[in-house]
N, CA, C and O atoms as CSV, one atom per row, in Angstrom:
chain,resi,resn,atom,element,x,y,z
A,1,MET,N,N,7.225,-20.910,-5.823
A,1,MET,CA,C,6.468,-19.835,-5.589
A,1,MET,C,C,5.554,-19.982,-6.905
A,1,MET,O,O,5.992,-20.414,-7.972
A,2,LYS,N,N,4.307,-19.593,-6.704
A,2,LYS,CA,C,3.442,-19.623,-7.886
A,2,LYS,C,C,3.561,-18.440,-8.849
A,2,LYS,O,O,3.765,-17.306,-8.413
A,3,ARG,N,N,3.454,-18.658,-9.958
A,3,ARG,CA,C,3.704,-17.582,-10.970
A,3,ARG,C,C,2.585,-16.272,-10.761
A,3,ARG,O,O,1.399,-16.398,-10.455
A,4,GLY,N,N,3.141,-15.303,-10.955
A,4,GLY,CA,C,2.192,-13.947,-10.522
A,4,GLY,C,C,2.364,-13.500,-9.278
A,4,GLY,O,O,2.014,-12.360,-8.972
A,5,TYR,N,N,2.847,-14.226,-8.526
A,5,TYR,CA,C,2.729,-13.582,-6.942
A,5,TYR,C,C,4.270,-12.633,-6.765
A,5,TYR,O,O,5.281,-12.771,-7.453
A,6,CYS,N,N,4.075,-11.747,-5.721
A,6,CYS,CA,C,5.223,-10.913,-5.558
A,6,CYS,C,C,6.080,-11.705,-4.593
A,6,CYS,O,O,5.605,-12.388,-3.685
A,7,LYS,N,N,7.461,-11.563,-4.861
A,7,LYS,CA,C,8.491,-12.008,-3.957
A,7,LYS,C,C,8.234,-11.336,-2.534
A,7,LYS,O,O,7.560,-10.315,-2.395
A,8,THR,N,N,8.780,-11.952,-1.612
A,8,THR,CA,C,8.737,-11.470,-0.146
A,8,THR,C,C,9.295,-10.154,-0.151
A,8,THR,O,O,8.563,-9.201,0.116
A,9,PHE,N,N,10.561,-9.979,-0.436
A,9,PHE,CA,C,11.152,-8.569,-0.539
A,9,PHE,C,C,10.484,-7.614,-1.280
A,9,PHE,O,O,10.496,-6.461,-0.851
A,10,GLU,N,N,9.825,-7.899,-2.447
A,10,GLU,CA,C,9.069,-6.997,-3.027
A,10,GLU,C,C,7.880,-6.517,-2.099
A,10,GLU,O,O,7.762,-5.310,-1.884
A,11,VAL,N,N,7.145,-7.269,-1.637
A,11,VAL,CA,C,6.153,-6.703,-0.819
A,11,VAL,C,C,6.638,-5.972,0.481
A,11,VAL,O,O,5.921,-5.085,0.944
A,12,ASP,N,N,7.595,-6.237,0.975
A,12,ASP,CA,C,8.391,-5.522,2.085
A,12,ASP,C,C,8.692,-4.146,1.594
A,12,ASP,O,O,8.384,-3.132,2.221
A,13,CYS,N,N,9.306,-4.154,0.445
A,13,CYS,CA,C,9.781,-2.758,-0.030
A,13,CYS,C,C,8.338,-1.912,-0.400
A,13,CYS,O,O,8.269,-0.727,-0.073
A,14,LEU,N,N,7.396,-2.452,-0.970
A,14,LEU,CA,C,6.232,-1.929,-1.158
A,14,LEU,C,C,5.659,-1.223,-0.019
A,14,LEU,O,O,5.244,-0.065,-0.050
A,15,CYS,N,N,5.669,-2.062,1.064
A,15,CYS,CA,C,4.902,-1.686,2.426
A,15,CYS,C,C,5.852,-0.459,2.967
A,15,CYS,O,O,5.453,0.573,3.507
A,16,ASP,N,N,7.082,-0.796,2.712
A,16,ASP,CA,C,8.001,0.427,3.445
A,16,ASP,C,C,7.789,1.744,2.560
A,16,ASP,O,O,7.654,2.830,3.123
A,17,PHE,N,N,7.763,1.637,1.240
A,17,PHE,CA,C,7.254,2.715,0.374
A,17,PHE,C,C,6.396,3.298,0.629
A,17,PHE,O,O,6.552,4.518,0.665
A,18,LEU,N,N,5.004,2.705,0.949
A,18,LEU,CA,C,3.894,3.231,1.303
A,18,LEU,C,C,3.951,3.903,2.592
A,18,LEU,O,O,3.569,5.071,2.666
A,19,ARG,N,N,4.463,3.183,3.786
A,19,ARG,CA,C,4.689,4.084,5.084
A,19,ARG,C,C,5.352,5.319,4.828
A,19,ARG,O,O,4.849,6.397,5.144
A,20,GLY,N,N,6.638,5.192,4.178
A,20,GLY,CA,C,7.480,6.422,4.020
A,20,GLY,C,C,6.581,7.531,3.294
A,20,GLY,O,O,6.663,8.664,3.767
A,21,GLU,N,N,5.735,7.334,2.199
A,21,GLU,CA,C,4.930,8.303,1.430
A,21,GLU,C,C,3.756,8.848,2.562
A,21,GLU,O,O,3.433,10.036,2.586
A,22,MET,N,N,3.237,7.971,3.372
A,22,MET,CA,C,2.297,8.486,4.232
A,22,MET,C,C,2.825,9.331,5.038
A,22,MET,O,O,2.280,10.433,5.096
A,23,LYS,N,N,3.960,9.093,5.844
A,23,LYS,CA,C,4.749,9.924,6.782
A,23,LYS,C,C,5.027,11.264,5.888
A,23,LYS,O,O,4.746,12.364,6.364
A,24,ARG,N,N,5.506,11.160,4.766
A,24,ARG,CA,C,6.060,12.487,4.287
A,24,ARG,C,C,4.892,13.478,3.691
A,24,ARG,O,O,5.192,14.657,3.504
A,25,LYS,N,N,3.555,13.016,3.388
A,25,LYS,CA,C,2.496,13.517,3.417
A,25,LYS,C,C,1.728,13.958,4.399
A,25,LYS,O,O,0.864,14.818,4.226
A,26,ARG,N,N,2.015,13.331,5.658
A,26,ARG,CA,C,1.345,13.288,6.718
A,26,ARG,C,C,-0.140,13.005,6.790
A,26,ARG,O,O,-1.049,13.720,7.214
A,27,ILE,N,N,-0.172,11.501,6.149
A,27,ILE,CA,C,-1.509,10.809,6.245
A,27,ILE,C,C,-1.539,9.713,7.289
A,27,ILE,O,O,-0.721,8.795,7.226
A,28,THR,N,N,-2.397,9.769,8.189
A,28,THR,CA,C,-2.532,8.809,9.155
A,28,THR,C,C,-3.034,7.595,8.606
A,28,THR,O,O,-3.648,7.636,7.540
A,29,GLN,N,N,-2.835,6.436,9.248
A,29,GLN,CA,C,-3.487,5.154,9.085
A,29,GLN,C,C,-4.897,5.243,8.858
A,29,GLN,O,O,-5.450,4.778,7.862
A,30,GLN,N,N,-5.587,5.963,9.977
A,30,GLN,CA,C,-6.863,6.249,10.011
A,30,GLN,C,C,-7.409,6.882,8.872
A,30,GLN,O,O,-8.559,6.591,8.541
A,31,ALA,N,N,-6.708,7.767,8.174
A,31,ALA,CA,C,-7.108,8.628,7.056
A,31,ALA,C,C,-7.224,7.693,5.966
A,31,ALA,O,O,-8.234,7.596,5.269
A,32,ALA,N,N,-6.051,6.924,5.812
A,32,ALA,CA,C,-5.869,6.003,4.480
A,32,ALA,C,C,-6.907,5.005,4.604
A,32,ALA,O,O,-7.616,4.680,3.651
A,33,ALA,N,N,-7.015,4.473,5.867
A,33,ALA,CA,C,-8.422,3.400,6.028
A,33,ALA,C,C,-9.660,4.092,5.701
A,33,ALA,O,O,-10.455,3.550,4.932
A,34,ASP,N,N,-9.881,5.122,6.156
A,34,ASP,CA,C,-11.265,5.774,5.728
A,34,ASP,C,C,-11.391,5.979,4.261
A,34,ASP,O,O,-12.496,5.883,3.729
A,35,PHE,N,N,-10.075,6.321,3.419
A,35,PHE,CA,C,-10.267,6.483,2.190
A,35,PHE,C,C,-10.728,5.045,1.431
A,35,PHE,O,O,-11.573,4.908,0.546
A,36,LEU,N,N,-9.959,4.113,2.022
A,36,LEU,CA,C,-9.973,2.727,1.245
A,36,LEU,C,C,-11.422,2.019,1.611
A,36,LEU,O,O,-11.965,1.208,0.862
A,37,GLY,N,N,-11.921,2.418,2.780
A,37,GLY,CA,C,-13.189,1.911,3.362
A,37,GLY,C,C,-12.995,0.912,4.189
A,37,GLY,O,O,-13.926,0.108,4.135
A,38,VAL,N,N,-12.001,0.575,5.083
A,38,VAL,CA,C,-11.774,-0.480,5.930
A,38,VAL,C,C,-11.482,0.243,7.115
A,38,VAL,O,O,-11.339,1.466,7.098
A,39,THR,N,N,-11.370,-0.552,8.304
A,39,THR,CA,C,-11.003,-0.123,9.509
A,39,THR,C,C,-9.480,0.165,9.607
A,39,THR,O,O,-8.668,-0.333,8.827
A,40,GLN,N,N,-9.138,1.040,10.664
A,40,GLN,CA,C,-7.876,1.200,10.807
A,40,GLN,C,C,-6.931,-0.229,11.347
A,40,GLN,O,O,-5.780,-0.455,10.974
A,41,GLY,N,N,-7.443,-0.785,11.960
A,41,GLY,CA,C,-6.839,-2.225,12.272
A,41,GLY,C,C,-6.790,-2.966,11.050
A,41,GLY,O,O,-5.814,-3.699,10.890
A,42,MET,N,N,-7.583,-2.914,10.241
A,42,MET,CA,C,-7.331,-3.737,9.027
A,42,MET,C,C,-6.445,-3.209,8.087
A,42,MET,O,O,-5.773,-4.050,7.490
A,43,PHE,N,N,-6.256,-1.962,7.781
A,43,PHE,CA,C,-5.289,-1.281,7.215
A,43,PHE,C,C,-3.998,-1.549,7.779
A,43,PHE,O,O,-3.048,-1.767,7.028
A,44,PHE,N,N,-3.849,-1.556,9.177
A,44,PHE,CA,C,-2.634,-1.671,9.749
A,44,PHE,C,C,-2.178,-3.251,9.376
A,44,PHE,O,O,-1.011,-3.504,9.078
A,45,ARG,N,N,-3.156,-4.217,9.422
A,45,ARG,CA,C,-2.706,-5.552,9.197
A,45,ARG,C,C,-2.220,-5.580,7.385
A,45,ARG,O,O,-1.223,-6.194,7.004
A,46,LYS,N,N,-2.931,-4.975,6.655
A,46,LYS,CA,C,-2.686,-5.056,5.259
A,46,LYS,C,C,-1.202,-4.493,4.896
A,46,LYS,O,O,-0.423,-5.050,4.124
A,47,ILE,N,N,-0.951,-3.227,5.634
A,47,ILE,CA,C,0.312,-2.763,5.339
A,47,ILE,C,C,1.449,-3.529,6.219
A,47,ILE,O,O,2.612,-3.221,5.960
A,48,LYS,N,N,1.248,-4.375,7.107
A,48,LYS,CA,C,2.255,-5.032,7.742
A,48,LYS,C,C,2.472,-6.459,6.897
A,48,LYS,O,O,3.602,-6.948,6.909
A,49,ASP,N,N,1.548,-7.037,6.265
A,49,ASP,CA,C,1.894,-8.077,5.579
A,49,ASP,C,C,1.551,-8.253,4.128
A,49,ASP,O,O,1.385,-9.274,3.461
A,50,GLY,N,N,1.481,-6.775,3.776
A,50,GLY,CA,C,1.397,-6.580,2.234
A,50,GLY,C,C,0.093,-7.260,1.481
A,50,GLY,O,O,0.191,-7.616,0.307
A,51,SER,N,N,-1.072,-7.410,2.187
A,51,SER,CA,C,-2.018,-8.074,1.452
A,51,SER,C,C,-3.102,-7.052,0.842
A,51,SER,O,O,-4.320,-7.211,0.930
A,52,PHE,N,N,-2.583,-6.187,0.334
A,52,PHE,CA,C,-3.447,-5.235,-0.648
A,52,PHE,C,C,-3.745,-6.006,-2.011
A,52,PHE,O,O,-3.053,-6.752,-2.704
A,53,THR,N,N,-5.181,-5.484,-2.130
A,53,THR,CA,C,-5.685,-5.833,-3.551
A,53,THR,C,C,-5.161,-4.895,-4.480
A,53,THR,O,O,-4.493,-3.946,-4.071
A,54,ILE,N,N,-5.410,-5.073,-5.776
A,54,ILE,CA,C,-4.688,-4.287,-6.990
A,54,ILE,C,C,-5.679,-3.049,-6.799
A,54,ILE,O,O,-5.207,-1.942,-7.059
A,55,ARG,N,N,-7.065,-3.129,-6.350
A,55,ARG,CA,C,-7.837,-1.888,-6.406
A,55,ARG,C,C,-7.391,-0.944,-5.405
A,55,ARG,O,O,-7.262,0.266,-5.592
A,56,GLU,N,N,-7.123,-1.682,-4.138
A,56,GLU,CA,C,-6.650,-0.860,-2.987
A,56,GLU,C,C,-5.375,0.012,-3.350
A,56,GLU,O,O,-5.245,1.202,-3.059
A,57,LEU,N,N,-4.445,-0.777,-4.038
A,57,LEU,CA,C,-3.141,-0.134,-4.493
A,57,LEU,C,C,-3.417,1.031,-5.384
A,57,LEU,O,O,-2.760,2.068,-5.288
A,58,LYS,N,N,-4.387,0.874,-6.255
A,58,LYS,CA,C,-4.615,1.804,-7.206
A,58,LYS,C,C,-5.226,3.142,-6.471
A,58,LYS,O,O,-4.907,4.295,-6.761
A,59,GLU,N,N,-6.279,2.706,-5.343
A,59,GLU,CA,C,-6.603,3.889,-4.735
A,59,GLU,C,C,-5.717,4.744,-3.505
A,59,GLU,O,O,-5.919,5.893,-3.113
A,60,LEU,N,N,-4.682,3.773,-3.052
A,60,LEU,CA,C,-3.697,4.539,-2.381
A,60,LEU,C,C,-2.588,5.293,-3.126
A,60,LEU,O,O,-1.834,6.120,-2.613
A,61,ARG,N,N,-2.590,4.856,-4.527
A,61,ARG,CA,C,-1.818,5.876,-5.459
A,61,ARG,C,C,-2.493,6.967,-5.537
A,61,ARG,O,O,-1.781,7.971,-5.574
A,62,ILE,N,N,-3.567,7.138,-5.574
A,62,ILE,CA,C,-4.529,8.261,-5.809
A,62,ILE,C,C,-4.290,9.103,-4.430
A,62,ILE,O,O,-3.846,10.249,-4.493
A,63,LEU,N,N,-4.548,8.596,-3.401
A,63,LEU,CA,C,-4.478,9.211,-2.213
A,63,LEU,C,C,-3.065,9.832,-1.948
A,63,LEU,O,O,-2.930,10.998,-1.575
A,64,LEU,N,N,-2.028,8.978,-2.164
A,64,LEU,CA,C,-0.614,9.390,-1.951
A,64,LEU,C,C,-0.009,10.380,-3.163
A,64,LEU,O,O,1.018,11.029,-2.964
A,65,GLU,N,N,-0.615,10.429,-4.227
A,65,GLU,CA,C,-0.418,11.173,-5.512
A,65,GLU,C,C,1.131,10.732,-6.067
A,65,GLU,O,O,2.140,11.419,-6.234
A,66,VAL,N,N,0.941,9.669,-6.223
A,66,VAL,CA,C,2.376,8.943,-6.816
A,66,VAL,C,C,1.986,8.608,-8.373
A,66,VAL,O,O,0.838,8.592,-8.819
A,67,PRO,N,N,3.018,8.380,-8.998
A,67,PRO,CA,C,2.583,7.763,-10.433
A,67,PRO,C,C,2.432,6.390,-10.579
A,67,PRO,O,O,2.968,5.719,-9.697
A,68,SER,N,N,1.901,5.851,-11.373
A,68,SER,CA,C,1.340,4.510,-11.516
A,68,SER,C,C,2.658,3.526,-11.619
A,68,SER,O,O,2.680,2.419,-11.082
A,69,GLU,N,N,3.781,4.086,-12.397
A,69,GLU,CA,C,4.719,3.453,-12.686
A,69,GLU,C,C,5.668,3.055,-11.194
A,69,GLU,O,O,6.290,2.009,-11.009
A,70,THR,N,N,5.579,3.942,-10.475
A,70,THR,CA,C,6.099,3.789,-9.074
A,70,THR,C,C,5.559,2.613,-8.416
A,70,THR,O,O,6.361,1.760,-8.036
A,71,ILE,N,N,4.279,2.438,-8.222
A,71,ILE,CA,C,3.675,1.210,-7.549
A,71,ILE,C,C,3.886,0.197,-8.340
A,71,ILE,O,O,4.149,-0.841,-7.732
A,72,ALA,N,N,3.858,0.091,-9.927
A,72,ALA,CA,C,3.767,-0.921,-10.668
A,72,ALA,C,C,5.310,-1.788,-10.582
A,72,ALA,O,O,5.427,-2.978,-10.875
A,73,ARG,N,N,6.272,-1.021,-10.179
A,73,ARG,CA,C,7.590,-1.580,-10.107
A,73,ARG,C,C,7.805,-2.629,-8.931
A,73,ARG,O,O,8.784,-3.372,-8.868
A,74,PHE,N,N,6.757,-2.598,-8.001
A,74,PHE,CA,C,6.766,-3.475,-6.755
A,74,PHE,C,C,5.844,-4.743,-7.094
A,74,PHE,O,O,5.686,-5.682,-6.315
A,75,ILE,N,N,5.263,-4.643,-8.352
A,75,ILE,CA,C,4.227,-5.855,-8.411
A,75,ILE,C,C,4.873,-6.806,-9.243
A,75,ILE,O,O,4.326,-7.880,-9.494
């Protein structure tokens, strides 16, 4: 594994956390995709395989209203 990359289980935990927060806050994939400026299909792909950029994670943190420390523990 290359240095600086997330381990597979950490990416899965991050995506599970994002899905859970979206469900708790009743935010749809379409609404999150619109907030990030991507299509709903692209958002689905990103949340499925965890291919978010740091910028997108920062924006999702704002949308979901979670502390930055919460997202940082997955990275």
